BAZAFI-740195 format. One record per residue (C-alpha): x, y, z. Coordinates in steps of 0.001 Angstrom, whole numbers, plus 500000, padded with zeros to 6 digits. Layout:
# residues N
XYZ;...
END
This chain:
# residues 569
592722437840473193;592322439473469837;589184437513469097;587655438654472552;588716442333471865;587292442369468378;583939441035469662;583745444052471880;584992446912469729;584165445831466197;580625444769466456;579772445843462841;581996442766461924;581093440329464726;580314440040468385;580798437536471149;577216436289470440;578353435231466956;580593432392465777;584197431670465329;585799429136463057;589397428275463833;592265426253462438;595193425620464863;598465424012464279;600275423325467664;603884422581467121;603794419938469919;601051418002468078;602319418487464525;598933418349462974;596243420781461990;592914420734463940;589605422420463004;587458424028465804;583880424487464597;582497427331466790;579335427567464670;576134427678466719;573310425217466287;569591425550465813;567307424787468826;566062421269469155;562440422415468775;562603423465465236;562781421943461724;561577423009458294;557918422319459135;558058424382462261;558874427458460244;556642426856457388;553621425993459455;554018429346461338;554616431349458206;558170432254459283;561213432722457285;564966432878457915;565364436489456999;568551437619458772;567218439824461584;565593439189464904;565143435894466633;563642433702463839;566999432847462391;568808432608465790;571286430010466636;573223429359469748;576346431648470158;579420429721469219;582344432178469353;582948432037473053;582823428242473186;585483428045470433;587673430607471887;587723429114475273;588089425609473795;591268426726471914;592477428387475194;591723425327477306;593408422808474979;596271424651473498;596780427939475490;599054428758478254;597306431593479997;594035431798482174;590879433250480723;591193436317483067;594480437280481509;593370436952477833;589995438636478550;591443441552480617;591711443972477590;588280443135476230;586762443587479643;588580446955480097;587200448232476766;583696447150477538;583739448575481156;585742451755480537;584781452510476966;586574452834473670;586460455154470660;583756454138468149;585157453238464708;583690455042461764;582385451739460264;580798450886463610;579124454133463905;577935453924460281;576517450484460973;574394451741463904;572948454472461756;572140452049458953;570341449819461479;568391452415463325;565071451155462363;565977447688463628;567578448926466736;564603450950467843;562460447762467657;564323446265470619;564737448291473827;567921446524474979;569513447270471526;568545451014472017;570145451026475517;573289449262474252;573930451346471019;572315454667471472;572843457703473693;570398458384476507;568494460740474369;568008458073471664;570475459510469137;573385457478467704;577073458099468763;579361459562466245;582649458095465183;585267458880467771;582801459093470615;583754457009473635;581149454218474218;581008451718477120;579144448416477078;578681447724480863;576320444731480411;578801442910478175;581546443717480540;579569442261483440;579017439044481451;582754438647480924;583573439521484563;581094436746485641;582946434221483476;586265435383485184;584690434973488605;583749431382487702;587291430767486678;588782432196489947;586513429927492060;587730426850490111;591285427888489961;592508425254492450;591417422522490001;594034423663487417;594060426170484449;592138423940482046;589340423054484416;589076426697485615;588620427760481833;585934425190481495;584245426619484479;584227430045482910;582796428596479741;580145426570481659;578950429767483436;578094431222480061;576519428062478563;575165426248481540;574978428756484522;573208431981485357;574310433771482059;572705431061480034;569449431119482226;569197434825481502;569681434529477806;567125431737477625;564579433617479785;564790436635477353;564387434302474349;561435432555475736;559864435886476886;560054436797473110;558690433460472027;561891432089470539;562013428230470689;565080427770472889;565334426035476154;568339425779478517;569509422405477025;570175424101473708;572879426104475498;574003423573478064;574555420781475555;576174422926472910;579924422447472099;582370423744469639;583178420647467541;586738419483467255;587563417591464067;590140416898461400;590222419443458636;589623418836455007;592696419167452737;594076418764449349;597415419222447555;598257421832444965;601694421632443004;603473420521446238;601546422670448734;599069421185451178;595951423380451837;593744422866454955;590266424109455384;587214423424457551;585261420357456427;582051419975454447;579883421622457113;581402424797455756;581981426221452223;585787425794452748;586155422773450519;585016424828447602;588498426201447515;590073422716447548;587819421522444810;588716424569442769;592463423970443326;592061420459442284;590512421562438980;593028424260438346;595951421989438951;595195420529435578;595949423951433812;599068425906433418;597951429123435046;601336430712435157;601807430347431396;598361432113430904;599642435214432689;598251436838435731;594688438301435217;594758437619431372;591575436798429736;592524433036429642;593479433095433342;590237434884434608;588104432672432387;589690429558433473;589623430346437255;586017431534436984;584785428417435132;586500426204437773;584781428116440504;581418427714438811;581864423974438876;582925423848442535;579962426112443554;577484423808441905;578948420977444124;578893423230447148;575285424159446784;574266420531446280;576397418406448690;577646420558451490;575830420435454714;576331419658458566;578215416331458439;576556415325461761;573349414948459782;574404414338456115;576759411795454596;578679414018452279;580714412325449640;583877414065450923;586354411526449386;584774411786445919;584446415549445959;588202415914446774;589310413096444464;591893414173441816;590171411943439281;586881413689439894;588601416971439506;589968415912436098;586360414981435056;585129418415436139;588064420295434450;587181418569431220;583832420383431086;585586423798430847;585289425287427385;588384427556426955;586474429832424452;583006429964426116;581500430836429499;579211428170430865;575632429153431858;574978425790433307;574809425070437072;575109421299437280;576569419408440149;578901416460439300;578720412809440291;581391412394443090;579772409235444384;581497406950441907;584787408234443311;583781407731446964;584298404396448697;581908405280451586;578960407162450141;576956405570447288;573630407196447337;572485410779447521;568912411369448831;568827415100448430;568336417630445694;571030417854442996;571585420912440826;570974420201437151;570287423570435490;571165423774431932;570947427565431615;571008429472434813;570505432837433022;566901432081432223;564625434372434156;562873431455435743;563830427852435955;561177425558437399;561698422217438829;559033419554438155;556677418966441084;558238416442443393;561471416220441397;564549416508443593;567072416192440777;566727419798439908;566071422936441896;564085426037440941;565829429304441099;565148433048440401;567867435240438935;569074437975441379;568084441566440378;571115443322441928;574223442321439863;576838443474442298;575293443304445807;577340440367446767;580543442161445653;579772445081447905;579692443002451146;575910442703451202;574256439485451852;571734438086449451;568985440088451068;570827443274450366;571890443920454025;575390445047454815;577001442371457111;580590441608457648;583259439429459236;586785439601460170;589896437443460110;593058437012462119;596123435005461281;598793434507463815;602161432408463699;604110432835467047;607852432574467700;607584428810468398;605763428193465108;602290427667466556;599582428764464153;596121430186464890;593862431190462057;590328432269462891;587438433825460944;584890435210463540;581578436688462402;577847437116463263;575910438535466156;576459441823464289;574808445204464750;572679444279461641;570003441911462885;571373440698466262;569027441150469244;570863442092472476;569736439381475070;568671441729477876;571338442460480516;573865440033479273;575061442358476501;575128439396474034;573981439907470507;572272436774469339;573666435222466112;571337435121463188;573487432535461341;570401430283460844;569659432454457737;572225430173455975;569854427317456213;567242426380453686;563507425883454480;563312423023452003;563303419326452983;564778418173449618;568048420108450424;570981418776452349;571462422174454053;568036422293455547;567255423470459110;567073420543461537;567076420216465335;570604421037466626;572105421324463085;574680423822462249;574112425796459026;576689425420456266;578717428437457175;580707430747454847;583418431352457381;586587429803456017;590141430083457545;592906428481455594;596395427076456317;598968426197453727;601937423887454329;604987423136452218;607248420056452788;605321419299455961;605862422657457525;603525425735458009;603913428212455197;600993430617455614;597807431265457418;595348433160455077;591705434386455298;589330437032454742;585808438410455341;583306438534452563;580488436038452892;580228433855449751;583225435681448264;585615434581450981;587012431577449144;587258433518445988;589485436164447668;591426433366449353;591865431546445996;593210434548444195;595485435652447138;596882432088447209;597445431828443446;599121435247443485;601485434186446339;602408430711444911;602118430996441172;603625434454440763;606116434558443723;608815436269441614;606431439313441030;605955440049444863;608643438446446996;609516439603449682;606571442046449894;603352440030450133;601352443246450352;601875443619446667;600308440246445967;597165441256447884;596848444516446009;596577442974442576;593202443462441001;590519440816441559;587523439335439893;584441437557441138;581891435176439869;578314435321441230;577523432049439666;575916430353442785;573061430559445173;573764433073447912;574223431415451301;572239434139453083;568422434068452987;566716434363450433;569556432683448569;569399434655445253;571638433503442476;573618435641439975;574258433013437269;577092433866434768;577659437338436359;581255438272436581;582759441360438318;586088442784437462;587927445442439311;588583448270436918;592396447895437157;591979444756434984;592596446016431364;589851446826428978;590980444251426407;590492441556429115;587020442873429883;586166442850426270;587496439389425548;585538437976428588;582399439514427356;583059438029423894;583352434506425468;579808434965426930;580468436189430513;578007438812431881;580767441168432873;580475444306435142;583186446749436380;583901447573440018;586012450473441185;589703449881441955;589804447949445209;586110447585445065;585741444009445700;584242442622448867;586774441003451113;590046441863452875;592757439181452692;595179438913455525;598072436614455728;601101435578457852;603863433766455938;606838431882457271;609600432540454698;610986429092453901;614465430460453285;615031432847456119;612231431568458536;611212435269459017;607506436017459392;606052438136456574;602596439618457122;600265441451454663;596988443118454925;594637443959451979;594103447670451049;590463447091450286;589571447959453854;591089448400457445;593262445363457519;596574445468459385;599793443423459430;602299443080462234;605488440973461764;608723440415463601;
END
């Protein structure tokens, strides 16, 4: 219900035409399951299709479009693990869309920032602007009748199939969106505008259900989405950091910030080399998560000097299944050079250009400089069932409203590469390596916390620092987890941005200004290219729900860096 409502009233963060990545822990099953509600590319496209037409994956319009995945994921979770019908959980979302809701300040601001784009698409104008063509102000009541009608049609399909049982009726609602008249209307709009989709791209789409990736860290088990996502970058970083005594270094000391940053740099080099849709790429997952491999990577960290290299490791020797790697592998000795050129035909190294804007990624902008966002919801119910979701995409920035359906088409295809040497290249029916990354943490086989954040490439950095605050420095915050989420943060930009055009910020390090000057100065002396951000200036908004192992109470916390909320009982 929360996911559906957010997709109506917070479309600067995501819409129901976007994607939703979910981790669930149903108590009855006693295992964590990953639901991959990431849309796929149409079957008609590949790298050559784009290059031969002079097209890019710039994140606006229909060129980077992928099939909406959020609704399939939401209804899959409801079908398999829910107890209510779709009509019940969708009621509040439908009411807001049909009757109207007060526009949030950030949503109103998002519309104003995107006026030039909105005015290119008549249906976007009708959806977001007043009848006179001017934008609504914050606090204005806005209704979205076309979106309401789409959800109502799904409810109608569920009612008609009700006698077949709750689960089958939910499938009928989902099928009306992906296979029925709603899908046909979306595809007709897309084809009218020369987008390469056909009805089968929608009808054959499914939210993939799979086992999560996981690792252990000092007795905790951490679960993430698999290597089709950036999620395992957190797991790799934790494996590296487990070889250091972080608590002894002191929270946000120069040694602490340096060590965590250098570990993340190593993990990002592997992310940008090896992670891709596992339906198409044999990712050396076993090797990447091997503790022995982590020790190898940890040995590369110089405690006194920042690394400028961006060199992927060799996990294949730690992997019993994957023994060859046919794609490009990062091998950049000094990423701070103004230009690093790969030899023609050489897939062992990859050309890059240094990003001009040193803090764009920290301000919630994609690597093209456009403000996009995400949200996160973490829920642990009275029975101990856990739902952790990071929905995003289909935003006001860049999403075309598909006619009278009221659905904003996801542009997540901007996270592919138009390069046949890369693992994460666009392919027919491939899903881009997505940044959305929910997290579950267990202790002694029992759920301890659900944790996540918005923030694009910065998501796992926010999650990492929140997790370390909570588990390494528990005595400093317990029993108030809000305090742990308030502590100042830092951020490396030592990676290629996941968003088109994939700019890099090698060796750049951002510190929130509450980190002391002496730490800033020492990090600079160690060779980091350090910049200051305002207090609470980091992109991201960590939210968590924790089951207190001693009292079994639920503790919830929301980050002060933006409008995040916590409710516990």
